[in-house]
C-alpha positions in Angstrom: 122.8 103.1 -5.8 119.2 101.9 -6.3 117.9 98.5 -7.1 117.1 99.7 -10.6 120.6 100.7 -11.4 121.7 97.1 -11.4 119.1 95.6 -13.7 118.1 95.7 -17.3 114.5 96.8 -17.0 113.2 96.5 -20.5 113.6 93.4 -22.5 111.7 91.8 -25.4 109.5 89.7 -23.2 106.1 91.2 -24.0 104.6 90.3 -20.6 106.8 92.4 -18.3 105.4 95.6 -16.8 108.4 97.6 -18.3 107.8 96.4 -21.8 104.0 97.1 -21.5 104.7 100.6 -20.2 107.2 101.2 -23.0 104.7 100.2 -25.7 102.1 102.6 -24.2 104.3 105.6 -24.9 103.5 107.2 -28.3 106.4 107.5 -30.7 108.3 110.8 -30.6 106.6 112.0 -27.5 108.1 114.1 -24.7 108.3 112.1 -21.5 108.9 113.1 -17.9 110.3 110.1 -16.1 109.7 110.4 -12.3 112.2 108.2 -10.5 114.3 107.6 -13.6 117.1 105.8 -11.7 120.1 105.6 -14.0 118.0 106.4 -17.1 117.5 102.8 -18.4 113.8 103.2 -19.1 114.3 106.6 -20.6 117.1 105.4 -22.8 114.9 102.6 -24.1 112.2 105.3 -24.9 114.8 107.3 -26.8 116.2 104.4 -28.7 113.0 102.4 -29.4 110.3 105.1 -29.6 112.3 108.3 -30.6 111.1 110.1 -27.5 112.6 113.1 -25.7 113.0 112.2 -22.0 113.7 114.3 -18.9 113.7 112.9 -15.4 114.1 113.2 -11.7 115.9 110.8 -9.4 116.5 111.3 -5.6 119.6 109.1 -5.6 122.4 111.5 -6.5 124.7 108.8 -7.9 121.9 107.4 -10.1 120.9 110.8 -11.2 124.4 111.6 -12.4 124.4 108.4 -14.5 121.0 109.3 -15.9 122.3 112.7 -17.0 124.5 110.9 -19.6 121.4 109.3 -21.2 118.5 111.7 -20.9 118.0 115.3 -22.0 117.7 116.8 -18.5 117.9 115.2 -15.0 117.7 116.7 -11.5 118.4 114.9 -8.3 115.2 115.7 -6.5 112.0 113.8 -5.4 108.5 114.1 -6.9 107.5 115.9 -3.7 110.1 118.6 -4.0 108.4 122.0 -4.2 111.0 123.2 -6.9 109.8 120.6 -9.4 107.7 122.9 -11.6 110.5 125.6 -11.4 113.1 123.1 -12.7 110.8 121.5 -15.2 108.4 124.2 -16.6 107.8 122.4 -19.9 104.7 120.5 -20.8 105.1 116.7 -21.4 103.0 114.3 -23.5 103.6 111.5 -21.0 104.6 111.4 -17.3 105.8 108.0 -16.1 105.6 107.1 -12.4 106.8 103.5 -12.6 107.6 102.0 -9.2 107.4 105.4 -7.5 104.0 106.2 -6.1 104.3 103.5 -3.4 107.4 105.3 -2.1 105.8 108.8 -1.7 104.9 110.1 1.8 101.8 111.8 0.4 101.0 110.3 -3.1 97.6 112.0 -3.4 99.0 115.5 -2.8 102.0 114.8 -5.1 99.8 113.7 -8.0 
């Protein structure tokens, strides 16, 4: 279980990074949430912004929970070579919140 599965990430405090990120996502956009944890951020996008959200999460337990909230979730990392096979769609927004610093090779991954 990840740190993010234990906390409410989005609240109404306008000065949090999560609230600022949420407000940057256009209404009714398609979003690919890299490192979606249990789907909390994606669920907020769905409820508050009317978005369609898919995600990936390497923690299998968290990914299973996210599957109940988001349209499609796979338990893989952003560095997994199957990423584009599993998610061939185009997205309006890709979120990498609290993920890049955990990648072995962030430049190559991006």
